[in-house]
C-alpha positions as CSV (number, residue, x, y, z in Angstrom):
1,M,15.6,8.1,-11.3
2,R,13.6,10.1,-14.4
3,G,10.4,9.6,-15.1
4,I,7.8,6.8,-15.4
5,A,8.6,3.6,-16.6
6,T,6.5,1.6,-19.4
7,V,6.5,-1.4,-17.7
8,P,5.2,-1.5,-13.9
9,S,6.0,-4.1,-11.5
10,Y,2.6,-4.8,-10.2
11,V,-1.1,-3.6,-10.6
12,V,-3.7,-3.4,-8.7
13,M,-7.2,-4.4,-9.6
14,Q,-10.2,-3.8,-7.8
15,P,-12.4,-6.6,-8.5
16,T,-15.6,-4.6,-6.6
17,T,-15.9,-1.2,-5.1
18,L,-18.1,-2.3,-2.2
19,C,-16.8,-3.1,1.5
20,N,-18.7,-4.5,4.1
21,L,-17.1,-2.0,6.6
22,D,-16.9,1.5,7.1
23,C,-13.4,2.5,8.3
24,S,-13.5,6.0,9.6
25,Y,-9.8,6.7,7.5
26,C,-10.4,4.6,4.6
27,Y,-10.0,6.8,1.8
28,L,-12.7,4.9,-1.0
29,P,-15.4,7.4,-2.1
30,F,-17.7,4.6,-3.5
31,R,-16.9,1.7,-1.1
32,A,-20.8,1.8,0.0
33,D,-21.6,1.0,-3.7
34,D,-21.7,-2.7,-5.6
35,R,-20.2,-2.0,-8.8
36,K,-18.3,-5.7,-9.7
37,M,-15.3,-5.6,-12.6
38,P,-16.5,-7.4,-15.6
39,V,-14.9,-10.4,-16.6
40,P,-13.5,-8.2,-20.4
41,V,-12.0,-5.5,-17.9
42,A,-10.0,-8.5,-16.4
43,Q,-8.7,-9.9,-19.9
44,A,-7.8,-6.8,-21.3
45,V,-5.4,-6.7,-18.6
46,A,-4.1,-9.9,-18.3
47,G,-3.0,-9.9,-22.1
48,P,0.1,-7.3,-21.0
49,V,0.6,-9.1,-17.6
50,N,0.9,-12.2,-19.1
51,D,3.6,-10.8,-21.6
52,W,5.3,-9.3,-19.0
53,A,5.5,-12.3,-16.3
54,R,7.3,-14.1,-18.6
55,S,10.7,-12.0,-18.5
56,G,10.1,-12.1,-14.6
57,R,8.1,-11.9,-11.2
58,F,5.0,-10.3,-11.9
59,S,1.8,-9.4,-9.4
60,V,-1.4,-8.4,-9.7
61,V,-2.9,-7.1,-6.7
62,W,-6.7,-7.4,-5.9
63,H,-7.4,-4.4,-3.7
64,G,-11.3,-3.0,-3.3
65,G,-13.2,-2.2,-1.7
66,E,-13.3,-5.3,-0.2
67,P,-12.0,-7.3,-2.7
68,L,-13.8,-10.5,-1.2
69,A,-17.2,-8.9,-1.5
70,A,-17.0,-10.1,-5.2
71,G,-17.3,-13.2,-3.9
72,R,-15.1,-16.8,-4.7
73,E,-17.2,-17.0,-8.3
74,H,-16.6,-14.1,-9.4
75,L,-13.2,-13.8,-8.5
76,A,-12.6,-16.9,-10.0
77,A,-13.7,-15.6,-13.4
78,L,-11.7,-12.5,-13.0
79,L,-8.3,-14.6,-11.8
80,A,-8.9,-17.2,-15.0
81,P,-7.4,-15.3,-17.8
82,F,-3.7,-14.5,-15.9
83,D,-1.2,-17.2,-16.7
84,D,0.2,-19.2,-13.7
85,R,3.3,-17.3,-13.7
86,V,1.6,-14.2,-12.4
87,E,1.5,-13.5,-8.4
88,H,-2.1,-12.7,-6.9
89,H,-2.1,-11.1,-3.6
90,V,-5.2,-9.7,-2.1
91,Q,-5.4,-7.1,0.2
92,T,-8.4,-8.1,2.6
93,N,-10.2,-7.0,5.9
94,A,-10.6,-10.8,6.9
95,T,-14.5,-10.6,8.0
96,L,-15.2,-12.9,5.2
97,I,-12.6,-15.3,5.7
98,D,-14.1,-18.8,6.3
99,D,-12.7,-22.2,5.5
100,A,-13.5,-22.2,1.8
101,W,-12.0,-18.7,1.4
102,C,-8.9,-20.2,2.5
103,E,-9.3,-23.6,-0.1
104,F,-9.7,-20.3,-2.6
105,F,-6.8,-18.9,-1.7
106,A,-4.8,-22.6,-1.6
107,E,-6.2,-22.9,-5.2
108,H,-5.2,-20.1,-6.6
109,R,-1.9,-19.9,-4.9
110,M,-3.0,-16.4,-3.6
111,R,-1.2,-13.7,-1.3
112,V,-3.0,-12.9,1.6
113,S,-2.6,-9.7,3.8
114,V,-4.7,-8.8,6.5
115,S,-5.5,-5.2,7.4
116,V,-5.9,-5.0,11.3
117,D,-4.8,-2.3,13.7
118,G,-3.5,-4.2,16.4
119,P,-5.2,-5.1,19.9
120,R,-9.1,-4.7,19.9
121,E,-8.6,-1.4,21.6
122,R,-6.7,-0.3,18.8
123,N,-9.3,-1.1,16.1
124,S,-12.0,1.6,16.9
125,D,-11.6,3.0,13.4
126,R,-12.5,-0.6,11.8
127,V,-16.7,-0.5,12.1
128,G,-19.4,-1.7,10.1
129,R,-21.8,0.1,8.1
130,G,-24.1,0.5,11.4
131,G,-21.2,1.9,13.6
132,R,-20.2,-1.5,15.1
133,P,-16.7,-2.3,15.8
134,A,-15.6,-5.3,13.6
135,Y,-12.8,-6.8,15.4
136,D,-14.5,-9.9,16.4
137,R,-14.9,-10.9,12.4
138,I,-11.3,-9.7,12.0
139,E,-10.4,-11.9,14.5
140,R,-12.4,-15.2,12.9
141,G,-11.1,-14.8,10.0
142,I,-7.6,-14.5,10.7
143,E,-8.4,-18.1,13.3
144,A,-9.3,-19.5,9.7
145,L,-6.3,-18.7,8.0
146,R,-4.3,-19.8,11.1
147,R,-6.3,-23.3,11.1
148,N,-5.7,-23.8,7.1
149,D,-2.1,-23.1,7.6
150,V,-2.7,-20.4,4.6
151,G,0.4,-18.0,5.5
152,F,-0.3,-14.1,5.8
153,S,1.0,-10.3,6.0
154,A,-0.6,-7.9,8.0
155,L,-0.7,-4.2,7.4
156,C,-1.4,-1.7,10.4
157,V,-2.6,1.7,10.4
158,V,-1.3,4.2,13.6
159,T,-3.7,6.8,14.2
160,R,-1.4,8.0,16.7
161,P,2.2,7.1,16.5
162,E,4.1,7.6,20.0
163,P,6.3,5.9,22.7
164,G,4.7,3.0,24.3
165,L,2.4,1.8,21.2
166,A,5.3,0.0,18.7
167,A,6.2,-2.3,21.2
168,E,2.4,-2.9,22.1
169,L,1.6,-3.3,18.1
170,Y,5.1,-5.5,18.0
171,A,4.1,-8.1,20.6
172,Y,0.6,-8.2,18.9
173,F,1.6,-8.8,15.6
174,L,4.4,-11.5,17.3
175,D,1.8,-13.3,18.5
176,L,-0.9,-12.6,15.4
177,G,1.1,-15.3,13.5
178,C,1.5,-13.0,10.2
179,D,5.3,-13.7,8.3
180,V,5.5,-9.8,7.6
181,L,4.3,-6.7,9.1
182,G,3.8,-3.2,7.0
183,I,3.2,0.0,9.1
184,N,1.2,2.8,8.0
185,I,0.7,5.7,10.0
186,E,-2.8,7.1,9.0
187,E,-3.0,9.5,5.6
188,M,-4.8,12.6,4.7
189,E,-6.2,11.5,1.5
190,G,-9.2,10.6,-0.6
191,V,-12.5,11.2,1.5
192,N,-10.1,11.1,4.5
193,T,-9.8,14.5,5.6
194,R,-8.5,14.1,9.5
195,L,-5.4,16.1,9.9
196,N,-2.2,13.8,10.1
197,A,0.4,16.5,11.8
198,H,2.0,15.1,14.8
199,P,4.8,15.9,16.8
200,A,7.9,15.2,15.1
201,E,9.4,13.9,18.6
202,A,6.4,11.4,19.5
203,V,6.9,9.8,15.8
204,T,10.4,9.4,15.9
205,A,10.3,8.0,19.5
206,F,7.5,5.7,17.8
207,W,9.9,4.0,15.1
208,A,12.9,4.0,17.4
209,E,10.8,2.1,19.6
210,L,9.5,-0.4,16.9
211,V,12.8,-1.0,15.5
212,S,13.7,-2.3,19.1
213,A,11.6,-4.4,19.6
214,W,12.0,-5.7,16.4
215,R,16.1,-6.4,16.8
216,R,14.6,-8.3,20.2
217,T,12.8,-10.7,17.9
218,P,13.5,-10.1,14.5
219,R,10.5,-13.4,13.7
220,I,8.5,-11.1,11.6
221,H,9.9,-9.0,8.5
222,L,9.1,-5.8,9.3
223,R,8.7,-3.4,5.9
224,E,9.4,0.1,6.8
225,V,12.3,-0.7,9.2
226,E,13.8,-3.2,7.0
227,W,14.3,-0.8,4.2
228,S,15.7,1.9,6.2
229,L,18.4,-0.6,7.1
230,R,18.9,-1.7,3.6
231,Y,19.3,2.1,2.8
232,A,21.5,3.1,5.4
233,A,23.8,-0.3,4.8
234,A,24.0,1.1,0.8
235,V,24.8,4.5,2.2
236,L,27.7,3.5,3.8
237,D,28.3,0.9,1.2
238,G,28.8,3.9,-1.3
239,T,25.7,1.9,-3.2
240,A,22.7,4.0,-2.6
241,D,22.0,5.2,-5.6
242,D,21.2,1.4,-6.8
243,L,18.6,1.0,-4.2
244,L,16.0,3.4,-6.3
245,P,14.6,2.3,-9.8
246,R,15.5,4.2,-12.9
247,R,12.6,5.4,-13.8
248,L,9.5,5.6,-11.3
249,D,6.9,2.9,-11.1
250,P,3.5,3.8,-12.9
251,I,1.4,1.4,-10.1
252,P,-1.2,1.4,-12.3
253,T,-4.9,1.0,-10.8
254,I,-7.4,-0.8,-12.9
255,G,-11.0,0.4,-11.5
256,Y,-13.9,-2.1,-11.2
257,D,-14.9,-0.2,-15.1
258,G,-11.5,-0.6,-16.7
259,S,-10.5,3.2,-16.0
260,V,-6.6,3.1,-15.5
261,V,-5.4,6.0,-12.7
262,L,-1.0,5.8,-12.4
263,L,1.0,6.4,-9.4
264,S,-1.4,6.3,-6.5
265,P,-4.7,4.5,-6.4
266,E,-5.8,6.6,-4.1
267,L,-6.8,9.2,-6.7
268,A,-9.2,7.1,-8.4
269,G,-12.6,8.3,-8.3
270,F,-11.7,11.7,-8.1
271,S,-10.7,14.9,-10.1
272,D,-9.1,18.4,-10.5
273,P,-10.6,21.7,-11.8
274,R,-7.5,22.0,-14.2
275,Y,-7.0,18.4,-15.1
276,G,-10.5,16.7,-14.8
277,D,-10.3,13.4,-13.4
278,F,-7.1,11.5,-13.0
279,T,-8.1,8.8,-15.2
280,S,-5.4,8.1,-18.3
281,G,-7.5,5.7,-20.6
282,N,-9.7,2.5,-20.0
283,V,-8.3,-1.0,-20.8
284,L,-11.7,-1.6,-22.9
285,S,-10.8,0.8,-25.9
286,T,-7.0,1.0,-25.4
287,G,-4.2,-1.0,-24.3
288,L,-2.7,-1.0,-20.9
289,A,0.8,-1.0,-22.6
290,E,-0.5,2.5,-24.8
291,I,-1.5,4.3,-21.8
292,L,1.7,3.7,-20.1
293,A,3.7,4.7,-22.9
294,G,1.8,8.2,-22.5
295,A,2.3,8.5,-19.0
296,D,5.0,11.3,-19.3
297,G,2.6,13.4,-21.3
298,L,-0.4,13.8,-18.9
299,P,-0.4,17.5,-17.7
300,W,-0.9,16.6,-13.8
301,V,1.8,13.8,-14.1
302,R,4.1,16.2,-15.8
303,E,3.2,18.5,-12.6
304,F,3.9,15.8,-10.3
305,L,7.9,15.2,-12.0
306,D,8.4,18.8,-11.4
307,G,7.7,18.1,-7.6
308,V,10.0,14.9,-7.8
309,E,12.6,17.1,-9.0
310,S,12.2,19.8,-6.3
311,C,12.1,17.3,-3.9
312,R,15.8,16.0,-5.6
313,S,17.3,19.0,-5.4
314,S,16.2,20.2,-1.7
315,C,15.5,16.9,0.3
316,P,18.5,15.3,2.1
317,Y,16.0,12.5,2.5
318,F,15.2,12.2,-1.6
319,G,17.7,8.9,-2.0
320,F,15.6,7.2,0.8
321,C,12.1,8.0,-0.6
322,G,12.3,9.0,-4.3
323,G,10.4,11.9,-4.1
324,G,7.2,10.6,-2.5
325,H,3.3,9.4,-3.5
326,A,1.3,11.5,-5.7
327,A,-1.7,11.2,-3.8
328,N,-0.3,12.7,-0.4
329,R,1.0,15.8,-2.3
330,Y,-2.4,16.4,-4.1
331,F,-4.4,15.7,-0.9
332,E,-2.4,17.7,1.7
333,Q,-1.6,20.4,-0.8
334,G,-4.0,20.4,-3.4
335,R,-1.2,20.3,-6.3
336,F,1.2,17.4,-7.4
337,D,4.4,20.0,-7.6
338,G,5.0,20.7,-4.1
339,T,7.8,19.1,-2.0
340,E,7.5,17.7,1.7
341,T,4.1,16.7,3.0
342,N,3.0,15.3,6.6
343,H,2.9,12.0,5.1
344,C,7.4,12.5,4.2
345,R,7.5,13.5,7.8
346,N,5.7,10.6,9.4
347,S,6.3,8.0,7.4
348,K,10.1,8.8,5.8
349,I,11.8,11.3,7.6
350,R,10.7,10.8,10.7
351,L,11.2,7.2,9.9
352,L,15.0,6.9,9.2
353,E,15.7,9.4,12.0
354,G,14.0,6.8,14.3
355,V,16.3,4.0,13.4
356,L,19.3,6.3,13.5
357,D,18.3,7.2,16.9
358,H,18.0,3.3,17.7
359,A,21.4,2.6,16.3
360,R,23.2,5.8,18.4
361,D,21.4,4.4,21.6
362,H,22.7,0.9,20.8
363,Q,25.9,1.4,19.9
364,P,29.0,-0.6,21.3
365,A,30.9,1.6,23.9
366,G,34.0,3.4,22.9
367,H,32.0,3.6,19.2
């Protein structure tokens, strides 16, 4: 795995900066502003995306703000330039979902992912602009998805990973009806400056407990655990080197105004005294393919690639994570060429150690 790929596997689109919630751990800097993406931005992105989709599976992820705050009519206009073969995903807090939105998802074949952090008492960080809890509205939106037979996945932010919590969360999401679950341990990035350091033993035990709960009832695709098991199996088979891509995915995020940020959506809207803002160009003036072709030459990207090489030479977990994410390095360390971050420890190293601890604890007698 060397350098940045010139063709991404997916594109992130920001239909609006506005979010109707004000979650404590949110990283977005402009979530109180209603800045909608003009249709010409979507048209400019659709050109190369439609070409890439002809060669295989390709996804567009609509991620705000709260994408549904753009409204159905405007979001439909943004979707219109894309070919039918393009897969559309939306990450939503679910508070605006009703029967009409469910019809919209079905009509446009949109894959829905809902942000919810478990039972009511685990959602204290998810509040509206006035500080009122959002859980009841989230629950009504999820009920609308179930009532209309709209399949959905779930994304759960865990603020305090510790033993006892994982089994509770897994039981909740089993009952919720989602088919895929992603677990994000809270990250310090963007405007969220809350520290994300946790005791190693507690985080490892959290992941081990989650694996145990999943193994008892593996009815949900558990994103992090299944990836860990694939990696462990590949190590045993001697094929681990085949898991990572040959080049890093650029993950282009297209801001509401057409500006492009690479590698980490969380960098959008931020700047650095050494590098200026992290925008790599604008699709209204430069083609997306051209922007991606020049990614390796950007000074901050070169600094990040130096950090990836440092990870490769120093970290035994490199084959599992591939060098981490640019935003985690920058917001935790102030640079892109550092190595191990708290995010690495919480969501990569302790994750893999938790999976292995579970395997050791459930090893057949005599082995």
